[in-house]
Biopython code that builds the backbone (N, CA, C, O; Angstrom):
import numpy as np
from Bio.PDB.StructureBuilder import StructureBuilder

atoms = [
    (1, "MET", "N", (-7.805, -54.350, 9.311)),
    (1, "MET", "CA", (-7.586, -53.122, 10.047)),
    (1, "MET", "C", (-8.332, -51.987, 9.344)),
    (1, "MET", "O", (-8.156, -51.807, 8.139)),
    (2, "PRO", "N", (-9.163, -51.210, 10.062)),
    (2, "PRO", "CA", (-9.917, -50.131, 9.428)),
    (2, "PRO", "C", (-8.987, -49.011, 8.978)),
    (2, "PRO", "O", (-7.958, -48.744, 9.598)),
    (3, "LYS", "N", (-9.379, -48.363, 7.881)),
    (3, "LYS", "CA", (-8.576, -47.242, 7.403)),
    (3, "LYS", "C", (-8.800, -46.026, 8.296)),
    (3, "LYS", "O", (-9.817, -45.917, 8.980)),
    (4, "SER", "N", (-7.831, -45.121, 8.273)),
    (4, "SER", "CA", (-7.968, -43.881, 9.034)),
    (4, "SER", "C", (-8.933, -42.956, 8.320)),
    (4, "SER", "O", (-9.045, -42.983, 7.095)),
    (5, "SER", "N", (-9.623, -42.145, 9.086)),
    (5, "SER", "CA", (-10.508, -41.150, 8.507)),
    (5, "SER", "C", (-9.673, -40.074, 7.827)),
    (5, "SER", "O", (-8.647, -39.646, 8.357)),
    (6, "VAL", "N", (-10.116, -39.640, 6.653)),
    (6, "VAL", "CA", (-9.432, -38.561, 5.946)),
    (6, "VAL", "C", (-10.365, -37.358, 5.919)),
    (6, "VAL", "O", (-11.526, -37.460, 5.523)),
    (7, "ILE", "N", (-9.840, -36.230, 6.345)),
    (7, "ILE", "CA", (-10.622, -35.009, 6.469)),
    (7, "ILE", "C", (-10.204, -34.039, 5.371)),
    (7, "ILE", "O", (-9.014, -33.779, 5.193)),
    (8, "ALA", "N", (-11.169, -33.503, 4.639)),
    (8, "ALA", "CA", (-10.905, -32.481, 3.626)),
    (8, "ALA", "C", (-11.050, -31.112, 4.275)),
    (8, "ALA", "O", (-12.032, -30.841, 4.966)),
    (9, "ILE", "N", (-10.070, -30.259, 4.047)),
    (9, "ILE", "CA", (-10.109, -28.882, 4.533)),
    (9, "ILE", "C", (-10.272, -27.987, 3.308)),
    (9, "ILE", "O", (-9.388, -27.925, 2.453)),
    (10, "VAL", "N", (-11.407, -27.295, 3.227)),
    (10, "VAL", "CA", (-11.729, -26.465, 2.060)),
    (10, "VAL", "C", (-11.872, -25.025, 2.529)),
    (10, "VAL", "O", (-12.848, -24.664, 3.187)),
    (11, "ASP", "N", (-10.873, -24.203, 2.176)),
    (11, "ASP", "CA", (-10.890, -22.799, 2.586)),
    (11, "ASP", "C", (-10.024, -22.006, 1.619)),
    (11, "ASP", "O", (-8.936, -22.451, 1.254)),
    (12, "ASP", "N", (-10.493, -20.842, 1.202)),
    (12, "ASP", "CA", (-9.720, -20.033, 0.276)),
    (12, "ASP", "C", (-8.584, -19.281, 0.958)),
    (12, "ASP", "O", (-7.753, -18.682, 0.275)),
    (13, "ASP", "N", (-8.527, -19.298, 2.267)),
    (13, "ASP", "CA", (-7.464, -18.630, 3.037)),
    (13, "ASP", "C", (-6.368, -19.651, 3.344)),
    (13, "ASP", "O", (-6.567, -20.571, 4.137)),
    (14, "GLU", "N", (-5.216, -19.474, 2.708)),
    (14, "GLU", "CA", (-4.118, -20.425, 2.862)),
    (14, "GLU", "C", (-3.664, -20.563, 4.312)),
    (14, "GLU", "O", (-3.356, -21.667, 4.759)),
    (15, "ALA", "N", (-3.620, -19.462, 5.046)),
    (15, "ALA", "CA", (-3.182, -19.522, 6.441)),
    (15, "ALA", "C", (-4.128, -20.374, 7.281)),
    (15, "ALA", "O", (-3.683, -21.136, 8.139)),
    (16, "VAL", "N", (-5.412, -20.248, 7.041)),
    (16, "VAL", "CA", (-6.402, -21.054, 7.767)),
    (16, "VAL", "C", (-6.262, -22.519, 7.385)),
    (16, "VAL", "O", (-6.266, -23.392, 8.254)),
    (17, "ARG", "N", (-6.140, -22.795, 6.088)),
    (17, "ARG", "CA", (-5.947, -24.181, 5.636)),
    (17, "ARG", "C", (-4.741, -24.803, 6.322)),
    (17, "ARG", "O", (-4.816, -25.917, 6.841)),
    (18, "ASN", "N", (-3.637, -24.081, 6.321)),
    (18, "ASN", "CA", (-2.410, -24.615, 6.912)),
    (18, "ASN", "C", (-2.534, -24.818, 8.417)),
    (18, "ASN", "O", (-2.050, -25.813, 8.956)),
    (19, "ALA", "N", (-3.179, -23.881, 9.088)),
    (19, "ALA", "CA", (-3.348, -24.008, 10.538)),
    (19, "ALA", "C", (-4.219, -25.217, 10.883)),
    (19, "ALA", "O", (-3.895, -25.971, 11.801)),
    (20, "LEU", "N", (-5.309, -25.403, 10.161)),
    (20, "LEU", "CA", (-6.172, -26.555, 10.406)),
    (20, "LEU", "C", (-5.448, -27.858, 10.067)),
    (20, "LEU", "O", (-5.563, -28.842, 10.797)),
    (21, "PHE", "N", (-4.708, -27.865, 8.967)),
    (21, "PHE", "CA", (-3.947, -29.053, 8.584)),
    (21, "PHE", "C", (-2.937, -29.410, 9.678)),
    (21, "PHE", "O", (-2.819, -30.573, 10.064)),
    (22, "ASP", "N", (-2.217, -28.409, 10.171)),
    (22, "ASP", "CA", (-1.225, -28.650, 11.229)),
    (22, "ASP", "C", (-1.879, -29.181, 12.497)),
    (22, "ASP", "O", (-1.339, -30.084, 13.136)),
    (23, "LEU", "N", (-3.033, -28.634, 12.870)),
    (23, "LEU", "CA", (-3.751, -29.106, 14.051)),
    (23, "LEU", "C", (-4.107, -30.580, 13.894)),
    (23, "LEU", "O", (-3.885, -31.377, 14.806)),
    (24, "LEU", "N", (-4.656, -30.938, 12.748)),
    (24, "LEU", "CA", (-5.052, -32.322, 12.528)),
    (24, "LEU", "C", (-3.835, -33.239, 12.462)),
    (24, "LEU", "O", (-3.885, -34.368, 12.950)),
    (25, "LEU", "N", (-2.760, -32.771, 11.873)),
    (25, "LEU", "CA", (-1.524, -33.549, 11.801)),
    (25, "LEU", "C", (-1.017, -33.885, 13.196)),
    (25, "LEU", "O", (-0.665, -35.031, 13.476)),
    (26, "VAL", "N", (-0.980, -32.894, 14.061)),
    (26, "VAL", "CA", (-0.525, -33.103, 15.439)),
    (26, "VAL", "C", (-1.409, -34.120, 16.152)),
    (26, "VAL", "O", (-0.931, -34.886, 16.989)),
    (27, "GLU", "N", (-2.690, -34.127, 15.821)),
    (27, "GLU", "CA", (-3.636, -35.051, 16.446)),
    (27, "GLU", "C", (-3.657, -36.421, 15.770)),
    (27, "GLU", "O", (-4.390, -37.317, 16.190)),
    (28, "GLY", "N", (-2.852, -36.578, 14.725)),
    (28, "GLY", "CA", (-2.800, -37.858, 14.024)),
    (28, "GLY", "C", (-3.984, -38.110, 13.108)),
    (28, "GLY", "O", (-4.302, -39.260, 12.802)),
    (29, "LEU", "N", (-4.633, -37.051, 12.672)),
    (29, "LEU", "CA", (-5.796, -37.164, 11.790)),
    (29, "LEU", "C", (-5.397, -36.803, 10.364)),
    (29, "LEU", "O", (-5.069, -35.648, 10.092)),
    (30, "PRO", "N", (-5.419, -37.762, 9.455)),
    (30, "PRO", "CA", (-5.043, -37.484, 8.062)),
    (30, "PRO", "C", (-5.976, -36.452, 7.432)),
    (30, "PRO", "O", (-7.192, -36.498, 7.621)),
    (31, "ALA", "N", (-5.389, -35.526, 6.684)),
    (31, "ALA", "CA", (-6.178, -34.477, 6.042)),
    (31, "ALA", "C", (-5.563, -34.120, 4.702)),
    (31, "ALA", "O", (-4.395, -34.392, 4.426)),
    (32, "ARG", "N", (-6.394, -33.505, 3.888)),
    (32, "ARG", "CA", (-5.957, -32.990, 2.591)),
    (32, "ARG", "C", (-6.588, -31.616, 2.431)),
    (32, "ARG", "O", (-7.753, -31.425, 2.779)),
    (33, "THR", "N", (-5.835, -30.660, 1.909)),
    (33, "THR", "CA", (-6.343, -29.297, 1.790)),
    (33, "THR", "C", (-6.745, -28.968, 0.354)),
    (33, "THR", "O", (-6.193, -29.499, -0.610)),
    (34, "PHE", "N", (-7.726, -28.073, 0.248)),
    (34, "PHE", "CA", (-8.218, -27.587, -1.039)),
    (34, "PHE", "C", (-8.433, -26.091, -0.931)),
    (34, "PHE", "O", (-8.931, -25.600, 0.082)),
    (35, "GLU", "N", (-8.052, -25.356, -1.989)),
    (35, "GLU", "CA", (-8.168, -23.903, -1.941)),
    (35, "GLU", "C", (-9.585, -23.407, -2.208)),
    (35, "GLU", "O", (-9.849, -22.206, -2.147)),
    (36, "GLY", "N", (-10.483, -24.318, -2.499)),
    (36, "GLY", "CA", (-11.865, -23.924, -2.697)),
    (36, "GLY", "C", (-12.732, -25.115, -3.046)),
    (36, "GLY", "O", (-12.227, -26.204, -3.320)),
    (37, "PRO", "N", (-14.046, -24.904, -3.037)),
    (37, "PRO", "CA", (-14.982, -25.978, -3.346)),
    (37, "PRO", "C", (-14.814, -26.586, -4.734)),
    (37, "PRO", "O", (-15.039, -27.784, -4.909)),
    (38, "VAL", "N", (-14.423, -25.784, -5.722)),
    (38, "VAL", "CA", (-14.285, -26.313, -7.075)),
    (38, "VAL", "C", (-13.213, -27.401, -7.097)),
    (38, "VAL", "O", (-13.443, -28.489, -7.624)),
    (39, "SER", "N", (-12.050, -27.113, -6.528)),
    (39, "SER", "CA", (-10.978, -28.117, -6.530)),
    (39, "SER", "C", (-11.352, -29.325, -5.672)),
    (39, "SER", "O", (-10.970, -30.452, -5.988)),
    (40, "PHE", "N", (-12.086, -29.099, -4.602)),
    (40, "PHE", "CA", (-12.537, -30.222, -3.772)),
    (40, "PHE", "C", (-13.512, -31.110, -4.542)),
    (40, "PHE", "O", (-13.369, -32.332, -4.540)),
    (41, "LEU", "N", (-14.494, -30.507, -5.194)),
    (41, "LEU", "CA", (-15.492, -31.286, -5.930)),
    (41, "LEU", "C", (-14.878, -32.029, -7.112)),
    (41, "LEU", "O", (-15.377, -33.082, -7.507)),
    (42, "GLU", "N", (-13.805, -31.492, -7.677)),
    (42, "GLU", "CA", (-13.131, -32.150, -8.790)),
    (42, "GLU", "C", (-12.206, -33.278, -8.340)),
    (42, "GLU", "O", (-11.817, -34.118, -9.152)),
    (43, "ALA", "N", (-11.853, -33.304, -7.070)),
    (43, "ALA", "CA", (-10.931, -34.319, -6.550)),
    (43, "ALA", "C", (-11.608, -35.692, -6.533)),
    (43, "ALA", "O", (-12.813, -35.816, -6.315)),
    (44, "CYS", "N", (-10.812, -36.682, -6.765)),
    (44, "CYS", "CA", (-11.315, -38.053, -6.691)),
    (44, "CYS", "C", (-10.816, -38.654, -5.383)),
    (44, "CYS", "O", (-10.032, -39.603, -5.389)),
    (45, "GLY", "N", (-11.263, -38.110, -4.285)),
    (45, "GLY", "CA", (-10.796, -38.572, -2.985)),
    (45, "GLY", "C", (-11.892, -39.241, -2.195)),
    (45, "GLY", "O", (-13.082, -39.036, -2.434)),
    (46, "ASP", "N", (-11.465, -40.032, -1.263)),
    (46, "ASP", "CA", (-12.391, -40.707, -0.361)),
    (46, "ASP", "C", (-12.284, -40.017, 0.991)),
    (46, "ASP", "O", (-11.393, -40.320, 1.785)),
    (47, "PHE", "N", (-13.194, -39.091, 1.245)),
    (47, "PHE", "CA", (-13.137, -38.284, 2.460)),
    (47, "PHE", "C", (-14.254, -38.687, 3.410)),
    (47, "PHE", "O", (-15.328, -39.119, 2.991)),
    (48, "ASP", "N", (-13.975, -38.537, 4.686)),
    (48, "ASP", "CA", (-14.934, -38.902, 5.721)),
    (48, "ASP", "C", (-15.609, -37.695, 6.342)),
    (48, "ASP", "O", (-16.620, -37.824, 7.033)),
    (49, "CYS", "N", (-15.042, -36.510, 6.092)),
    (49, "CYS", "CA", (-15.565, -35.282, 6.677)),
    (49, "CYS", "C", (-14.975, -34.116, 5.899)),
    (49, "CYS", "O", (-13.896, -34.235, 5.317)),
    (50, "VAL", "N", (-15.676, -32.996, 5.889)),
    (50, "VAL", "CA", (-15.133, -31.781, 5.286)),
    (50, "VAL", "C", (-15.263, -30.637, 6.278)),
    (50, "VAL", "O", (-16.314, -30.425, 6.883)),
    (51, "ILE", "N", (-14.166, -29.909, 6.427)),
    (51, "ILE", "CA", (-14.154, -28.669, 7.206)),
    (51, "ILE", "C", (-14.074, -27.553, 6.184)),
    (51, "ILE", "O", (-13.168, -27.543, 5.350)),
    (52, "THR", "N", (-15.007, -26.612, 6.234)),
    (52, "THR", "CA", (-15.057, -25.575, 5.209)),
    (52, "THR", "C", (-15.442, -24.225, 5.788)),
    (52, "THR", "O", (-15.960, -24.125, 6.900)),
    (53, "ASP", "N", (-15.176, -23.202, 5.012)),
    (53, "ASP", "CA", (-15.596, -21.843, 5.328)),
    (53, "ASP", "C", (-16.951, -21.616, 4.676)),
    (53, "ASP", "O", (-17.399, -22.430, 3.869)),
    (54, "VAL", "N", (-17.593, -20.529, 5.018)),
    (54, "VAL", "CA", (-18.864, -20.183, 4.385)),
    (54, "VAL", "C", (-18.610, -19.310, 3.161)),
    (54, "VAL", "O", (-19.107, -19.598, 2.072)),
    (55, "ARG", "N", (-17.846, -18.259, 3.341)),
    (55, "ARG", "CA", (-17.640, -17.291, 2.263)),
    (55, "ARG", "C", (-16.373, -17.616, 1.484)),
    (55, "ARG", "O", (-15.256, -17.482, 1.984)),
    (56, "MET", "N", (-16.585, -18.048, 0.240)),
    (56, "MET", "CA", (-15.484, -18.337, -0.672)),
    (56, "MET", "C", (-15.924, -17.956, -2.078)),
    (56, "MET", "O", (-17.120, -17.939, -2.370)),
    (57, "PRO", "N", (-14.965, -17.649, -2.957)),
    (57, "PRO", "CA", (-15.326, -17.283, -4.337)),
    (57, "PRO", "C", (-15.950, -18.454, -5.093)),
    (57, "PRO", "O", (-15.695, -19.618, -4.783)),
    (58, "LYS", "N", (-16.751, -18.133, -6.064)),
    (58, "LYS", "CA", (-17.403, -19.061, -6.992)),
    (58, "LYS", "C", (-18.485, -19.903, -6.318)),
    (58, "LYS", "O", (-19.659, -19.783, -6.668)),
    (59, "ILE", "N", (-18.114, -20.745, -5.366)),
    (59, "ILE", "CA", (-19.074, -21.593, -4.662)),
    (59, "ILE", "C", (-18.858, -21.363, -3.164)),
    (59, "ILE", "O", (-17.745, -21.525, -2.665)),
    (60, "ASP", "N", (-19.905, -20.993, -2.461)),
    (60, "ASP", "CA", (-19.732, -20.801, -1.016)),
    (60, "ASP", "C", (-19.954, -22.124, -0.279)),
    (60, "ASP", "O", (-20.346, -23.125, -0.879)),
    (61, "GLY", "N", (-19.699, -22.108, 1.020)),
    (61, "GLY", "CA", (-19.808, -23.322, 1.817)),
    (61, "GLY", "C", (-21.216, -23.901, 1.872)),
    (61, "GLY", "O", (-21.388, -25.119, 1.901)),
    (62, "ILE", "N", (-22.215, -23.038, 1.888)),
    (62, "ILE", "CA", (-23.604, -23.504, 1.918)),
    (62, "ILE", "C", (-23.924, -24.254, 0.624)),
    (62, "ILE", "O", (-24.564, -25.305, 0.651)),
    (63, "GLU", "N", (-23.476, -23.708, -0.505)),
    (63, "GLU", "CA", (-23.702, -24.370, -1.792)),
    (63, "GLU", "C", (-22.905, -25.672, -1.885)),
    (63, "GLU", "O", (-23.384, -26.657, -2.447)),
    (64, "LEU", "N", (-21.704, -25.677, -1.341)),
    (64, "LEU", "CA", (-20.913, -26.913, -1.316)),
    (64, "LEU", "C", (-21.671, -28.002, -0.551)),
    (64, "LEU", "O", (-21.780, -29.136, -1.018)),
    (65, "GLN", "N", (-22.178, -27.657, 0.597)),
    (65, "GLN", "CA", (-22.941, -28.618, 1.401)),
    (65, "GLN", "C", (-24.188, -29.084, 0.643)),
    (65, "GLN", "O", (-24.515, -30.271, 0.654)),
    (66, "ARG", "N", (-24.876, -28.155, -0.012)),
    (66, "ARG", "CA", (-26.071, -28.505, -0.775)),
    (66, "ARG", "C", (-25.733, -29.490, -1.895)),
    (66, "ARG", "O", (-26.462, -30.456, -2.120)),
    (67, "ARG", "N", (-24.633, -29.243, -2.590)),
    (67, "ARG", "CA", (-24.223, -30.141, -3.677)),
    (67, "ARG", "C", (-23.843, -31.524, -3.149)),
    (67, "ARG", "O", (-24.166, -32.538, -3.768)),
    (68, "LEU", "N", (-23.170, -31.563, -2.026)),
    (68, "LEU", "CA", (-22.820, -32.860, -1.445)),
    (68, "LEU", "C", (-24.086, -33.650, -1.119)),
    (68, "LEU", "O", (-24.187, -34.832, -1.449)),
    (69, "ARG", "N", (-25.054, -32.991, -0.467)),
    (69, "ARG", "CA", (-26.293, -33.668, -0.099)),
    (69, "ARG", "C", (-27.084, -34.070, -1.338)),
    (69, "ARG", "O", (-27.650, -35.162, -1.388)),
    (70, "ALA", "N", (-27.125, -33.195, -2.334)),
    (70, "ALA", "CA", (-27.856, -33.504, -3.568)),
    (70, "ALA", "C", (-27.249, -34.712, -4.283)),
    (70, "ALA", "O", (-27.948, -35.452, -4.974)),
    (71, "GLY", "N", (-25.943, -34.900, -4.108)),
    (71, "GLY", "CA", (-25.270, -36.043, -4.707)),
    (71, "GLY", "C", (-25.346, -37.301, -3.863)),
    (71, "GLY", "O", (-24.756, -38.324, -4.211)),
    (72, "GLY", "N", (-26.070, -37.232, -2.753)),
    (72, "GLY", "CA", (-26.262, -38.397, -1.898)),
    (72, "GLY", "C", (-25.230, -38.566, -0.799)),
    (72, "GLY", "O", (-25.266, -39.557, -0.070)),
    (73, "SER", "N", (-24.321, -37.630, -0.666)),
    (73, "SER", "CA", (-23.294, -37.738, 0.370)),
    (73, "SER", "C", (-23.863, -37.390, 1.745)),
    (73, "SER", "O", (-24.583, -36.406, 1.914)),
    (74, "GLU", "N", (-23.521, -38.217, 2.702)),
    (74, "GLU", "CA", (-23.880, -37.939, 4.093)),
    (74, "GLU", "C", (-22.653, -37.530, 4.892)),
    (74, "GLU", "O", (-22.684, -37.506, 6.123)),
    (75, "MET", "N", (-21.562, -37.204, 4.182)),
    (75, "MET", "CA", (-20.324, -36.797, 4.824)),
    (75, "MET", "C", (-20.574, -35.607, 5.755)),
    (75, "MET", "O", (-21.198, -34.626, 5.351)),
    (76, "PRO", "N", (-20.092, -35.688, 6.996)),
    (76, "PRO", "CA", (-20.261, -34.551, 7.903)),
    (76, "PRO", "C", (-19.566, -33.303, 7.357)),
    (76, "PRO", "O", (-18.456, -33.372, 6.829)),
    (77, "VAL", "N", (-20.241, -32.171, 7.495)),
    (77, "VAL", "CA", (-19.706, -30.875, 7.097)),
    (77, "VAL", "C", (-19.592, -30.036, 8.358)),
    (77, "VAL", "O", (-20.558, -29.863, 9.102)),
    (78, "ILE", "N", (-18.386, -29.517, 8.584)),
    (78, "ILE", "CA", (-18.127, -28.666, 9.740)),
    (78, "ILE", "C", (-17.642, -27.324, 9.217)),
    (78, "ILE", "O", (-16.723, -27.266, 8.399)),
    (79, "TYR", "N", (-18.255, -26.248, 9.686)),
    (79, "TYR", "CA", (-17.878, -24.906, 9.261)),
    (79, "TYR", "C", (-16.927, -24.279, 10.275)),
    (79, "TYR", "O", (-17.151, -24.337, 11.484)),
    (80, "VAL", "N", (-15.860, -23.676, 9.749)),
    (80, "VAL", "CA", (-14.955, -22.832, 10.528)),
    (80, "VAL", "C", (-14.912, -21.519, 9.756)),
    (80, "VAL", "O", (-14.367, -21.458, 8.654)),
    (81, "THR", "N", (-15.484, -20.477, 10.332)),
    (81, "THR", "CA", (-15.716, -19.253, 9.574)),
    (81, "THR", "C", (-15.639, -18.010, 10.450)),
    (81, "THR", "O", (-15.803, -18.084, 11.668)),
    (82, "SER", "N", (-15.392, -16.884, 9.825)),
    (82, "SER", "CA", (-15.458, -15.613, 10.538)),
    (82, "SER", "C", (-16.853, -15.007, 10.426)),
    (82, "SER", "O", (-17.135, -13.969, 11.025)),
    (83, "CYS", "N", (-17.712, -15.649, 9.666)),
    (83, "CYS", "CA", (-19.076, -15.183, 9.440)),
    (83, "CYS", "C", (-19.920, -15.397, 10.709)),
    (83, "CYS", "O", (-19.958, -16.491, 11.272)),
    (84, "ASP", "N", (-20.582, -14.341, 11.131)),
    (84, "ASP", "CA", (-21.437, -14.474, 12.313)),
    (84, "ASP", "C", (-22.910, -14.221, 11.990)),
    (84, "ASP", "O", (-23.703, -13.884, 12.869)),
    (85, "GLU", "N", (-23.261, -14.390, 10.711)),
    (85, "GLU", "CA", (-24.644, -14.178, 10.292)),
    (85, "GLU", "C", (-25.503, -15.361, 10.723)),
    (85, "GLU", "O", (-25.305, -16.487, 10.269)),
    (86, "GLU", "N", (-26.440, -15.092, 11.589)),
    (86, "GLU", "CA", (-27.300, -16.149, 12.129)),
    (86, "GLU", "C", (-28.082, -16.871, 11.040)),
    (86, "GLU", "O", (-28.306, -18.078, 11.134)),
    (87, "VAL", "N", (-28.502, -16.136, 10.000)),
    (87, "VAL", "CA", (-29.281, -16.768, 8.924)),
    (87, "VAL", "C", (-28.441, -17.828, 8.207)),
    (87, "VAL", "O", (-28.966, -18.886, 7.860)),
    (88, "LEU", "N", (-27.151, -17.568, 7.977)),
    (88, "LEU", "CA", (-26.289, -18.557, 7.325)),
    (88, "LEU", "C", (-26.013, -19.737, 8.257)),
    (88, "LEU", "O", (-26.016, -20.890, 7.827)),
    (89, "ARG", "N", (-25.776, -19.443, 9.519)),
    (89, "ARG", "CA", (-25.564, -20.517, 10.495)),
    (89, "ARG", "C", (-26.781, -21.431, 10.547)),
    (89, "ARG", "O", (-26.643, -22.655, 10.552)),
    (90, "THR", "N", (-27.964, -20.845, 10.584)),
    (90, "THR", "CA", (-29.203, -21.619, 10.627)),
    (90, "THR", "C", (-29.360, -22.465, 9.364)),
    (90, "THR", "O", (-29.722, -23.638, 9.444)),
    (91, "ARG", "N", (-29.088, -21.873, 8.200)),
    (91, "ARG", "CA", (-29.192, -22.624, 6.942)),
    (91, "ARG", "C", (-28.228, -23.803, 6.932)),
    (91, "ARG", "O", (-28.582, -24.901, 6.502)),
    (92, "ALA", "N", (-27.010, -23.571, 7.405)),
    (92, "ALA", "CA", (-26.004, -24.640, 7.427)),
    (92, "ALA", "C", (-26.438, -25.775, 8.347)),
    (92, "ALA", "O", (-26.366, -26.946, 7.976)),
    (93, "LEU", "N", (-26.881, -25.430, 9.525)),
    (93, "LEU", "CA", (-27.277, -26.461, 10.494)),
    (93, "LEU", "C", (-28.549, -27.179, 10.051)),
    (93, "LEU", "O", (-28.660, -28.393, 10.221)),
    (94, "GLN", "N", (-29.503, -26.453, 9.489)),
    (94, "GLN", "CA", (-30.710, -27.101, 8.979)),
    (94, "GLN", "C", (-30.402, -27.989, 7.783)),
    (94, "GLN", "O", (-31.129, -28.946, 7.511)),
    (95, "GLY", "N", (-29.320, -27.673, 7.062)),
    (95, "GLY", "CA", (-28.891, -28.484, 5.936)),
    (95, "GLY", "C", (-28.091, -29.706, 6.352)),
    (95, "GLY", "O", (-27.648, -30.488, 5.511)),
    (96, "GLY", "N", (-27.909, -29.862, 7.658)),
    (96, "GLY", "CA", (-27.237, -31.050, 8.158)),
    (96, "GLY", "C", (-25.806, -30.863, 8.613)),
    (96, "GLY", "O", (-25.117, -31.852, 8.865)),
    (97, "ALA", "N", (-25.331, -29.631, 8.728)),
    (97, "ALA", "CA", (-23.960, -29.411, 9.195)),
    (97, "ALA", "C", (-23.769, -30.013, 10.578)),
    (97, "ALA", "O", (-24.654, -29.952, 11.431)),
    (98, "ALA", "N", (-22.595, -30.593, 10.780)),
    (98, "ALA", "CA", (-22.273, -31.216, 12.066)),
    (98, "ALA", "C", (-21.751, -30.208, 13.075)),
    (98, "ALA", "O", (-21.718, -30.494, 14.272)),
    (99, "GLY", "N", (-21.343, -29.033, 12.612)),
    (99, "GLY", "CA", (-20.830, -28.032, 13.524)),
    (99, "GLY", "C", (-20.605, -26.703, 12.845)),
    (99, "GLY", "O", (-20.449, -26.627, 11.626)),
    (100, "TRP", "N", (-20.591, -25.638, 13.662)),
    (100, "TRP", "CA", (-20.351, -24.271, 13.188)),
    (100, "TRP", "C", (-19.467, -23.608, 14.219)),
    (100, "TRP", "O", (-19.874, -23.424, 15.366)),
    (101, "PHE", "N", (-18.253, -23.244, 13.817)),
    (101, "PHE", "CA", (-17.291, -22.604, 14.713)),
    (101, "PHE", "C", (-16.838, -21.300, 14.096)),
    (101, "PHE", "O", (-16.596, -21.224, 12.892)),
    (102, "THR", "N", (-16.722, -20.260, 14.929)),
    (102, "THR", "CA", (-16.227, -18.990, 14.435)),
    (102, "THR", "C", (-14.730, -18.887, 14.706)),
    (102, "THR", "O", (-14.211, -19.405, 15.694)),
    (103, "LYS", "N", (-14.058, -18.195, 13.784)),
    (103, "LYS", "CA", (-12.616, -17.981, 13.890)),
    (103, "LYS", "C", (-12.355, -16.882, 14.914)),
    (103, "LYS", "O", (-13.103, -15.906, 14.960)),
    (104, "PRO", "N", (-11.341, -17.010, 15.716)),
    (104, "PRO", "CA", (-10.431, -18.155, 15.796)),
    (104, "PRO", "C", (-11.135, -19.328, 16.467)),
    (104, "PRO", "O", (-11.835, -19.158, 17.466)),
    (105, "VAL", "N", (-10.944, -20.507, 15.912)),
    (105, "VAL", "CA", (-11.653, -21.693, 16.387)),
    (105, "VAL", "C", (-11.039, -22.208, 17.683)),
    (105, "VAL", "O", (-9.825, -22.156, 17.881)),
    (106, "ASP", "N", (-11.898, -22.702, 18.551)),
    (106, "ASP", "CA", (-11.462, -23.387, 19.769)),
    (106, "ASP", "C", (-11.046, -24.796, 19.346)),
    (106, "ASP", "O", (-11.891, -25.625, 19.009)),
    (107, "ASP", "N", (-9.742, -25.057, 19.367)),
    (107, "ASP", "CA", (-9.221, -26.335, 18.876)),
    (107, "ASP", "C", (-9.879, -27.532, 19.538)),
    (107, "ASP", "O", (-10.244, -28.491, 18.858)),
    (108, "GLU", "N", (-10.035, -27.490, 20.837)),
    (108, "GLU", "CA", (-10.609, -28.628, 21.564)),
    (108, "GLU", "C", (-12.062, -28.870, 21.172)),
    (108, "GLU", "O", (-12.494, -30.018, 21.060)),
    (109, "ALA", "N", (-12.811, -27.801, 20.966)),
    (109, "ALA", "CA", (-14.209, -27.952, 20.549)),
    (109, "ALA", "C", (-14.282, -28.563, 19.148)),
    (109, "ALA", "O", (-15.100, -29.448, 18.897)),
    (110, "LEU", "N", (-13.429, -28.093, 18.240)),
    (110, "LEU", "CA", (-13.401, -28.649, 16.886)),
    (110, "LEU", "C", (-13.003, -30.121, 16.928)),
    (110, "LEU", "O", (-13.649, -30.953, 16.292)),
    (111, "LEU", "N", (-11.961, -30.447, 17.661)),
    (111, "LEU", "CA", (-11.520, -31.842, 17.762)),
    (111, "LEU", "C", (-12.596, -32.717, 18.387)),
    (111, "LEU", "O", (-12.767, -33.869, 17.987)),
    (112, "GLY", "N", (-13.318, -32.188, 19.358)),
    (112, "GLY", "CA", (-14.413, -32.937, 19.964)),
    (112, "GLY", "C", (-15.504, -33.258, 18.958)),
    (112, "GLY", "O", (-16.031, -34.370, 18.945)),
    (113, "THR", "N", (-15.847, -32.296, 18.120)),
    (113, "THR", "CA", (-16.853, -32.530, 17.080)),
    (113, "THR", "C", (-16.348, -33.550, 16.072)),
    (113, "THR", "O", (-17.097, -34.435, 15.657)),
    (114, "LEU", "N", (-15.084, -33.434, 15.673)),
    (114, "LEU", "CA", (-14.520, -34.415, 14.741)),
    (114, "LEU", "C", (-14.578, -35.821, 15.328)),
    (114, "LEU", "O", (-14.953, -36.766, 14.634)),
    (115, "LYS", "N", (-14.220, -35.962, 16.560)),
    (115, "LYS", "CA", (-14.238, -37.291, 17.196)),
    (115, "LYS", "C", (-15.657, -37.834, 17.312)),
    (115, "LYS", "O", (-15.872, -39.046, 17.280)),
    (116, "ALA", "N", (-16.625, -36.927, 17.448)),
    (116, "ALA", "CA", (-18.022, -37.363, 17.523)),
    (116, "ALA", "C", (-18.542, -37.848, 16.184)),
    (116, "ALA", "O", (-19.338, -38.786, 16.136)),
    (117, "VAL", "N", (-18.103, -37.222, 15.085)),
    (117, "VAL", "CA", (-18.637, -37.593, 13.772)),
    (117, "VAL", "C", (-17.784, -38.623, 13.051)),
    (117, "VAL", "O", (-18.230, -39.200, 12.060)),
    (118, "LEU", "N", (-16.575, -38.865, 13.522)),
    (118, "LEU", "CA", (-15.673, -39.825, 12.908)),
    (118, "LEU", "C", (-15.390, -40.955, 13.893)),
    (118, "LEU", "O", (-14.494, -40.836, 14.729)),
    (119, "PRO", "N", (-16.125, -42.020, 13.804)),
    (119, "PRO", "CA", (-15.970, -43.097, 14.784)),
    (119, "PRO", "C", (-14.606, -43.765, 14.762)),
    (119, "PRO", "O", (-14.227, -44.442, 15.717)),
    (120, "ARG", "N", (-13.865, -43.576, 13.673)),
    (120, "ARG", "CA", (-12.538, -44.221, 13.578)),
    (120, "ARG", "C", (-11.431, -43.360, 14.164)),
    (120, "ARG", "O", (-10.270, -43.767, 14.134)),
    (121, "CYS", "N", (-11.750, -42.184, 14.698)),
    (121, "CYS", "CA", (-10.711, -41.315, 15.263)),
    (121, "CYS", "C", (-10.240, -41.841, 16.605)),
    (121, "CYS", "O", (-9.367, -41.240, 17.232)),
]
sb = StructureBuilder()
sb.init_structure("model")
sb.init_model(0)
sb.init_chain("A")
sb.init_seg("    ")
for serial, (resi, resn, name, xyz) in enumerate(atoms, 1):
    if name == "N":
        sb.init_residue(resn, " ", resi, " ")
    sb.init_atom(name, np.array(xyz, "f"), 0.0, 1.0, " ", f" {name:<3s}", serial, name[0])
structure = sb.get_structure()
């Protein structure tokens, strides 16, 4: 039996982390939350996707994605952010991001992207 996909939620805003976690829980999608990229990168977890913000202290979402790719990870990265800077959106998508959603996120659109990138959903 295949294992369920585990989604990492990386956001410095606790309310956003909790809201995304609750959404995924209701949909039956296992998730784990992290208060920032540092704690996520230090975790020894087996994740299938990461949902992250762009603007966070110490390491931003673009740098997190760059580090994942530099380490050989092809894990899908999905941004949920209040940032509407086209240059950052373009950098994220050119870096291989699977999606870019602005807050407040359209739940159905986010879930649709997750189902597209996670074949086990």
